[in-house]
Structures are given as C-alpha cells and as structure tokens.
C-alpha positions, 0 to 999 in steps of 0.5 A, spaced: 305 257 391 298 260 393 297 261 401 292 256 403 285 257 404 283 260 412 281 255 417 277 256 422 275 251 428 270 253 433 273 251 440 267 249 443 267 242 445 270 239 452 269 245 456 268 244 464 268 249 469 269 249 476 270 254 482 277 256 482 278 259 489 275 252 493 280 247 494 275 240 493 271 243 487 271 238 481 271 240 474 264 239 471 261 239 464 259 245 462 251 247 460 253 250 453 257 253 449 258 260 449 256 260 457 257 264 463 257 261 470 250 261 473 248 257 467 252 252 469 251 252 476 244 252 474 244 246 470 248 242 475 243 244 481 248 247 484 245 254 485 236 255 485 233 259 480 235 265 481 228 268 477 224 263 482 223 266 489 228 270 493 233 265 490 237 271 488 240 272 495 242 266 495 246 266 489 250 272 490 256 268 493 257 267 486 259 273 483 264 274 488 267 267 487 273 265 481 272 261 477 276 257 471 273 254 465 278 249 461 278 245 454 282 241 450 282 241 442 286 237 437 292 241 434 292 243 427 298 244 422 300 250 420 303 251 414 310 255 413 309 262 413 302 262 416 300 263 423 295 261 428 290 265 432 285 264 438 280 269 437 276 271 443 269 274 441 268 276 448 270 274 455 266 276 461 270 280 464 277 279 468 280 273 465 286 270 465 288 265 458 293 260 459 294 255 453 299 249 455 301 252 461 303 259 458 299 265 459 297 269 452 292 274 455 290 278 460 282 281 459 279 287 463 273 289 458 267 284 457 265 288 451 272 288 446 274 281 442 281 279 442 286 275 438 292 272 440 297 268 435 299 262 438 303 258 432 309 256 437 305 254 443 300 249 439 301 241 440 298 235 438 293 235 444 292 242 447 289 245 454 286 252 454 284 254 461 280 261 463 280 263 470 275 269 471 276 273 477 270 277 481 268 283 477 265 286 483 271 285 487 276 288 482 271 293 481 272 295 489 279 295 489 279 300 483 275 305 486 280 304 492 286 305 487 283 312 484 280 316 491 280 323 488 275 321 483 267 322 485 264 316 485 257 316 484 251 312 481 244 311 480 243 303 480 247 298 482 253 301 486 260 305 485 264 299 483 261 297 476 263 304 474 270 301 474 269 296 470 267 294 462 262 290 464 254 290 462 252 295 468 245 291 470 249 285 472 250 290 479 242 290 479 237 296 476 230 298 479 227 293 474 233 287 475 236 283 479 244 283 482 247 277 477 254 278 477 256 273 471 262 271 468 264 266 463 266 265 455 259 269 453 261 269 446 264 264 441 272 262 441 275 260 434 282 257 432 283 261 426 289 259 421 292 263 415 298 266 412 294 272 410 286 274 411 280 279 411 280 282 417 274 287 415 269 288 411 265 295 410 262 300 406 260 307 405 254 309 401 252 316 399 244 316 396 243 322 391 238 327 394 232 324 388 234 317 391 235 315 384 242 313 384 247 310 390 255 311 390 258 306 394 265 304 397 266 298 399 273 297 403 276 291 406 282 290 410 288 285 409 291 282 414 298 278 411 301 278 404 297 283 399 293 280 393 287 281 390 280 282 393 274 281 389 268 285 391 261 283 389 254 286 391 248 282 389 241 282 390 236 277 392 241 272 388 242 276 383 249 279 382 249 287 381 256 289 381 263 286 381 270 290 382 277 286 383 282 291 386 289 290 390 291 291 397 295 297 398 301 298 402 297 298 408 293 292 406 287 296 405 283 295 399 277 299 396 272 299 390 267 303 388 260 302 385 255 306 382 248 304 382 242 307 377 235 306 381 237 302 387 232 298 391 232 302 398 231 300 405 226 303 409 222 302 416 217 298 415 210 301 413 214 306 409 217 301 404 221 295 403 227 292 406 231 290 401 238 287 404 244 287 399 249 282 399 256 285 400 262 279 399 269 280 399 274 274 396 281 274 398 284 272 391 291 269 390 292 268 383 285 264 381 285 261 389 280 263 393 284 264 400 278 267 404 271 271 404 267 275 408 260 277 406 255 283 410 248 284 409 247 291 407 241 296 406 242 302 402 238 308 405 239 316 406 238 317 413 238 324 417 237 326 424 234 334 422 236 339 428 233 345 425 229 352 427 222 351 428 216 356 425 213 358 431 216 355 437 223 356 441 229 351 439 230 346 434 227 340 431 229 333 432 227 328 427 229 322 423 229 323 416 229 316 412 230 316 404 227 324 405 221 322 409 220 325 416 219 318 421 214 320 427 219 315 432 214 312 436 217 306 439 221 303 445 227 302 450 231 295 450 234 292 455 237 286 455 233 280 454 235 275 460 240 276 465 243 270 462 245 272 455 248 266 452 242 263 452 238 268 448 237 264 442 237 268 434 229 265 434 228 269 441 231 276 438 227 275 432 221 273 436 222 280 440 223 285 434 217 282 431 212 283 437 216 291 437 214 292 429 207 288 430 206 293 436 207 299 431 214 301 433 218 304 428 224 305 433 228 301 439 233 304 443 238 299 445 240 302 452 247 304 455 247 299 461 246 293 457 251 290 452 252 292 444 247 286 442 248 280 439 248 280 431 241 277 431 238 283 434 240 287 429 239 282 423 232 282 425 231 290 425 234 290 418 230 285 416 223 287 419 225 295 418 226 297 425 230 303 426 236 302 432 238 307 437 244 305 439 247 307 446 254 306 448 255 302 454 255 308 460 250 309 464 247 313 470 254 315 474 260 319 474 264 315 470 272 315 471 277 316 465 284 314 468 289 313 462 288 305 461 281 305 462 281 311 456 285 306 451 280 300 453 274 304 451 277 307 445 278 299 443 271 297 446 268 303 441 272 302 435 271 294 435 264 294 436 262 300 431 266 296 427 262 290 428 256 294 428 256 299 422 253 295 416 246 295 419 242 299 416 237 299 421 242 303 425 241 310 425 243 314 431 249 312 436 249 316 443 255 317 448 251 314 454 244 313 458 243 319 463 250 321 465 249 328 464 243 328 468 247 325 474 253 330 472 247 335 473 244 332 480 251 331 483 253 338 481 260 336 477 264 340 472 261 342 465 263 348 461 259 346 454 263 353 452 270 350 453 272 345 447 279 344 450 278 337 451 285 335 455 282 340 461 275 336 462 280 331 465 282 335 471 275 336 472 270 333 477 266 330 471 272 327 466 267 322 463 266 328 458 273 326 454 269 319 453 263 322 450 266 328 447 272 326 444 273 318 444 267 316 442 265 322 438 272 320 434 271 313 434 264 314 430 267 320 426 272 316 423 268 309 422 261 311 421 261 318 419 254 318 416 251 316 422 249 321 427 253 321 433 250 324 440 254 325 446 248 322 450 241 320 451 238 326 454 243 331 451 241 337 447 246 343 444 250 342 451 244 345 455 240 342 462 238 335 459 231 337 461 230 343 456 225 341 452 226 345 446 233 341 443 235 334 443 231 328 446 229 329 454 227 323 459 221 325 461 220 322 469 215 327 472 210 322 471 212 316 475 218 319 478 220 327 480 214 331 481 209 325 480 205 329 475 198 326 472 199 324 466 192 327 464 198 333 462 203 329 458 201 335 453 205 340 458 210 335 459 213 334 451 220 335 448 222 335 442 224 327 442 222 324 448 226 317 449 224 315 455 217 315 460 214 310 463 209 307 467 209 301 471 205 295 471 204 288 474 206 282 469 201 277 467 198 272 472 201 267 469 208 270 469 207 271 477 205 264 478 211 262 475 216 265 479 212 263 486 215 257 489 209 253 489 205 257 484 197 258 484 198 255 491 204 260 494 201 263 501 205 269 497 200 270 492 197 277 493 200 284 490 203 286 497 206 279 499 214 280 500 215 275 495 211 280 489 215 286 493 221 282 491 219 282 484 219 289 483 226 293 484 224 300 483 225 304 490 218 307 492 214 302 488 209 301 493 207 308 493 208 310 486 203 304 484 198 306 489 198 313 488 197 312 481 191 308 482 188 311 487 188 318 483 185 314 477 180 308 479 177 304 483 181 298 485 181 292 490 188 288 492 184 282 491 184 277 487 190 278 484 188 277 477 183 283 477 189 287 481 194 286 476 188 288 470 188 294 474 195 296 473 196 294 467 190 299 465 193 304 469 199 303 465 196 303 458 192 309 460 198 312 461 202 310 455 196 312 451 195 318 453 203 320 452 203 318 445 196 321 443 198 328 446 205 328 443 203 326 436 198 331 437 204 336 436 207 332 430 204 338 425 208 338 419 214 341 416 217 346 421 212 344 426 215 337 429 214 340 436 215 332 438 218 327 434 219 321 438 216 317 443 221 311 446 217 308 452 221 305 458 221 299 456 219 294 452 222 288 455 225 285 461 231 281 463 227 276 468 220 275 471 218 282 475 214 288 476 216 294 471 216 299 467 216 294 461 210 293 456 211 286 455 214 281 461 219 276 460 216 271 457 213 275 451 206 276 454 204 283 452 201 287 457 195 291 455 199 298 455 202 293 448 196 294 445 193 301 447 201 303 444 199 299 438 193 303 436 195 310 437 201 308 432 196 306 427 197 309 421 191 313 422 188 315 428 183 320 432 185 323 438 180 327 443 182 331 449 177 335 455 178 342 457 174 345 462 174 353 461 171 357 466 168 364 465 167 368 472 162 374 471 167 379 475 174 378 477 173 377 484 167 372 484 168 365 487 160 363 486 158 366 479 162 362 474 160 359 467 164 352 466 164 349 460 167 342 458 169 342 451 172 337 447 178 338 442 178 333 436 184 331 432 187 326 427 193 323 426 195 321 419 202 317 419 201 315 412 204 318 406 198 320 403 193 326 404 187 322 406 179 325 405 175 322 411 168 324 414 169 325 422 164 323 427 161 324 433 157 319 438 156 320 445 152 316 451 150 317 457 155 312 461 149 310 466 143 308 461 147 307 455 142 312 452 145 316 445 145 322 446 149 325 441 151 323 433 154 329 429 158 328 423 163 334 425 167 334 419 165 331 412 171 331 406 175 334 411 183 332 408 188 329 413 194 332 410 200 327 410 204 325 415 202 330 421 197 330 426 191 336 424 186 339 429 179 337 426 174 341 431 171 343 438 165 343 441 162 343 448 160 336 451 153 334 450 149 334 456 141 335 457 143 340 462 148 345 464 152 346 470 149 339 473 156 335 473 152 331 467 159 332 463 162 327 468 157 322 465 158 322 458 163 318 454 165 321 447 167 316 441 170 320 435 170 315 428 174 317 422 171 314 416 173 314 409 169 312 403 164 309 408 170 304 411 171 306 419 179 307 419 180 310 426 176 310 432 178 313 439 173 313 445 174 318 450 172 318 458 171 323 463 176 323 468 179 321 473 175 314 472 174 313 479 168 318 479 165 315 473 158 311 475 160 305 471 155 300 470 156 292 470 153 290 463 147 284 463 150 283 455 157 283 455 158 279 449 165 276 446 164 270 442 169 267 437 166 267 430 165 261 426 172 259 424 175 261 431 179 267 428 176 273 431 172 274 437 166 278 436 165 283 443 159 288 444 155 291 450 149 295 452 152 300 456 159 303 455 164 299 458 172 301 460 177 297 459 174 290 456 180 285 456 180 278 453 183 273 457 185 266 455 189 260 459 193 258 453 199 262 451 198 259 444 192 264 443 194 271 441 190 276 440 191 282 435 188 288 440 186 287 447 183 293 452 178 295 448 173 300 450 166 298 448 160 302 447 153 301 445 150 299 438 158 297 436 161 289 435 168 290 436 172 284 432 179 283 434 183 278 430 185 272 434 190 266 432 192 259 435 184 258 437 180 253 436 172 252 437 173 249 443 178 255 446 175 258 452 176 266 453 174 270 458 173 277 459 175 282 465 173 289 465 174 296 469 168 295 475 168 288 474 170 287 482 
C-alpha cells in the first residue's frame, strides 16, 4: 500500500497572547499571524505607536517582559507508519513550546527553523502554548556567564552579541530600540510517512554560454521511493528524469541543456526563471512535491592583478559581462517584520531597479530576508550581496553558540541558495573593523582554526571556519567573503584589495565630498550622507502633525528621530561648508539637506565610476550607498524614506547610473613664477570631461560643452569638443580638458561660470551633466523671474525652463500618487527639461523649490 500524500495544515487560527509575568493579564486575540508582541499590543491600543513622537521611550518595558502565545487546533488522524511534525519557521527568540502540557521545544535562535515530531502527543483538541522570555535580559545573563570574553559593540549594547536575534532590535544609529518577540514566521502541522525535505541544484554554464549542466538533488525523509525531476520554462517542460533514492535518502538527477535561457541583471538581458520540481512517487501515486524557481547564470567575483595600479580587482562578472555594481545597502524595511507584505517587498525592489541600481546588499544586522524579497530580485534582475547576521562587534564563540550558528547558517543557506540573484555571501558587517579598532588579535597567516578560539577575537572561527565551511559545502559555486569590509586579511581600510566602507565623509576625518575620487577603493560597499525625509513623513511622526509645536529642524522630537551620534554637528558642517541655508521654513531646510545628500552621493558615483576603465583597469567596480531604506520614519542616510518616498539623492544616483552619463570636474592648477613666491602665481581652472558608457556597445558620439554666466544667464561658450568620438563599451573614457571660459583671468570669474556637458548620438542628446563652481555658497545665485514648470497637455510630463541658471529645481506635489521619473534637476537658459510624471491630471498642482529660493 502506498504512503498517503503529505498533509500540511497551517496552525494560524485562534491565536491569543498575554503578558506572562503579570498576574491579572488576560488573553487577547492576536492582530495577525505570523505576528510579534508589539503588533498585538498596538492592535489593542495597550501601547502607543512607537514610531510617533517619543513613544519609543514609553514601550521599552515590552522588551523586558515575558509573553505567552497560545492556540487550539483540531487533531488529525495519523496513519499507521506515518508521523506528525510541528514545523516552526521562526520563533523570536527564547521560546518554550508546550503541546498539550508537554514541553516539546526550547529555542534560542530567531533565525533557525525548527521541526518537532508530535505524533504521540496529538489529541482531538490540541493546545499549543509558546512562552517567550526577554531576549534583552537573557542576553545580559549570558554576558555575565562569560566574563572572560572581551565584550564590545558599536550600536546597541553588549547583550545583543550573546543572542541570535536581529541585532537592529537593540537600536542602531538609524533605528529605535524595540525588542520584539513572538511567532514571527509561519507554523505548520505536517503529517507524512515520507516527504521531500529539500530540493537543491548546482549548475555549470559553459564559458561560451551555449550549454548548461544541471545537477538537481532532493532529500527524502522516510522510506525511499522514486523522485521525478522536471525542469520547465514558461510552462513548457524542457527536461525530465526519475531516479531512486540512495540509502541516505538523497536523490540526484542530471540535465544537459543546449542554448539555455540565461538569467541576467536588468539592462544586460532578460530574467527567465525555470521551474524545477521534484515529485516523490510511490508506485504511480504522488506523495509530495517541491518546486523552486531557478535562474541559470555564470556568476563570478574577479580578483586579479591590475595593469598599472597596486592590488587586485574586485568586480562581479555575470555571463561573461563585467558589471559595474552601483547599488545600495538594505536594512529591514520595518521594525515589525511580520507586517511587511510581499507586495511591499516588490515595491521596494522595483524602486531599486527603477533607480538604475544593479545590486542590493542585505546588511548583517537585520534578518535573512523573506523569500518575497529574493523572489522580487530574481524577477527584476537585481543582484544580491548577502551578509550573514553579524554586525559591529566582537562576537563570542562558546561551544553551544558555535553549534547554534552552524545550524543557523546551514538552514538559511539551504533556504536561499536557489535564488540566482544572490552572487556573494559575506560573513559579517564591520566585525573585522571592530577587531582593528579594539586592538583584538588577528594573525592572518595563522591558519590553525582551533587556535583562533583561544584568542580575544574568537569570532574569526565563525567567519573563516563555520560560515566558510557551510558555504563551501552547500553553495560551492557562490563566492564566500569573510566579512564586509575585508580584503586578503589586510587592514580593512586598504583600498587596493577587497571591499571597503568609506566613512571619511560624514564619520572619520569628515572629508569634503568633492574629494571622493581620492577616497576610492576597488569596491565601496558602504558610504553615505544623511538627509531629512519628506516633510510629509515628518508630519506623520509629529504627534500633532503640521500643528505640532516641535515642527522645526532642531526640535527635540525631530532630533529624537535621528539616532546618529553627532548628527547635528555633521549635518551643520556639510551644509555650512557647501551652501547658504536657513532652518526656517522647515520645507526649505529639508530641501537643503536633501540637496546636500544628493550632491554628495552623485559626486561619489560619478567620480568612482570614472575609475571603471575597462579590462585590467577596474580600479573601482562598485558603489553601494548606505542605505536605500528605513525601518521607521527618521532622518538617516537612506535615499528613500520609510513610506517609500524618494529623497532627491535617489534621482541623482539614478542619473549617475544611467546607461550613458557625462562627468565634469574642476581642477585648479597653480604655477608660481619662482619656487619661493607667494604672490606671483599664475592660476588656471581647468575642467576635465569624461563619458561613462555602461552599455555593451561602442557608441560614436559628439560631446558638446556650453557655459553660462550664473549672474546674467549669458551664454559664454558653446563648443563641440569631440566629434565622432568613440565611447567604448562598459567603461568610462576621458574626453578632454580645457580652461573654464572667462573674459578675464585672475578676477575670480571662474566662480560664476556654469558649464554643461552634452553627449549626443545621431543628433539626439543621450546624456547631460551641469557642473557648478563649488562650494555653492560662494556662487551669486539669481532668483529666476521666469522659472516655469508646466504640465503638458496630457499630464504625462512636466516641462521646466528658466532664463538664468538655476541649481537643483525640485518638483513637489502634495498627492503621493503623483510620481516623478526624475527630480532635482539643474536648469540652464535656452533649454526645456522634460520630466515624465505618473498619476497626475490636468488639475494636479505642482510647485517648485530651488537653491537660493529663500
């Protein structure tokens, strides 16, 4: 007789919760399932919304209390020879699980799914009770238990290092301290005699991309049987094979495909996704099946010596195409993860793609993201850099913790390894930098892993042994990187190898962003600049909205919604160095900070992408801005705020990462007439012009320069500096250099000349960049008399023009449904800039804001 088909029953109904350590607490229904305690307390108005005002302070007690969840569910008959298993996809974090009065599970790792056989405990009516202890208090008890460890962190406190839980829950320099608990991922009851426990594959794409060899593996739990593997594309089967399980329950099948449909990052090709299905058979009966969408691609991380600079490259190559990985870093999109919907994930990844960002880095202080996140990346062609969940500290490594981390790593790699978007796994975020800062022991030449555990930096064993071994075994074709930043065991600030985090703008030595070309690295996986969020976002977190007495930039409530140490000084520093601004009205101050961030980040992308020079000269191969998103309404480094409202930097980054872009920089050259003089010095200001072509075709173009006097709007130069000029594929190319056009040298006129570069192909402008004298605060900006921003006849575009150069024209609309394709554009006389718009009607009111307006 064949085994019965696998039965999976969600345990997601009738859940209730209450505070466990409060005598008079009563059970209340949950708000949703999966859930966490803050969501349920919010639902019942037991706590105020911690995202509003300073309510975060009023809910800290929640993280130090104990909580209990319970439900009842109907029992199911378990056929003879079968078993019943409760599968917990995620419990946050210190949980004790009791079924019908019997303790069946105790957990201490938020990230690890658990399975418990409960065959003999099931009844007709079942009660499932899950108690959650305080992760915060348990963490401190563990710190006290291991006093010999050199505890230390950046962000949060030491207790987080002892707990395998999302580290940002302890608070970060962009997020609140909200220590959640609860059943945060699904719970299912499974009944089966035999089942498919896993389905994985490994693929090899030939160097010429004309064939693919695929090895699919299914793991069978229970009695053997046969497994039928099927591979299909767009509903059409392309391969099929049936195989028997071996003695270990492993079943493999191999497929060879000619001319496979390959998965590419967006703009470089399509994103076809095959469906790989494994079906467990007994005789002719189907017992169970698993399906996964997979992408076939050849992905490599290339680290090789460069032609004429020290060190090695660090660039990603997909299907033989080197990719300049402009992109961003991702943090969890909410402090309360269970309420992030699949649709919200798709909207976020769509925004990343719309912003011309090829890569998103899942940062190591959050979570191994939901499948919906990676599904969206797969579908939309966005590459993923995946950190393991360690960040900014010296993690302990006692034996039980090492075992827990090993399970965590293996379970999550298995859950995620089928996604074609994931091209790298990294061991941690900034833990090697913390090691350097704290003077902890690290001898890269010592390869005796056991000896690492005896040092004051035992976490090396985690990153270079546990995680490395897990990846080598489970995802051998995906590159493993011990940390971010990290490079060949050298100082993490070494710009010639690996990746770096460039924080000497904002943090560190607080350099000028105009000098980003001197602050480069082979791959910059973090850098950033803060800006205030949209005014509507500020109004949403102020308790009284627009009428709140704290509705001004330096108010205590607005300050509370910026968690970065020294943010007041740093924002003020970069504002005062670069532009004239005023704190009032709030709208103009917000605009000023967003202009500051936009100019800063655009400078980084422009100057670093200039160093993407082609084969053997990949001096910089990527820039991931910290950060794309927020987990609550806040002033931070994000370029899109919590409510998915883009800041202006989103648009400047989008322009810099366009298929073709132009760049200009100004260099002052001083020529003293003798080596001692301070007086007799000839000075010239030159502009250097280059073009970046990220397409895969050589482009024959003309390059045109125009210049205007910023005070009068007079055109002072119009010159074709290159005609029939070839911009080779997939690199940046120098076009030329010339002096800033002025009527009279030595009179400072260079500081009032605006220069624009245009790249023209077959008479059509394909790139444009306007370069201004800097700092902008010295420029005598004029208030335009004829600044126009007019919706066209069918309300699909806004057309902007002015009679004088105008810096940073921002389009604004009260209606969030109105979305602009571009924003924060520089306007020069004689041109009309057209910006596409969605969601507008002929009645839509659009206003403008610009630098010097107030």
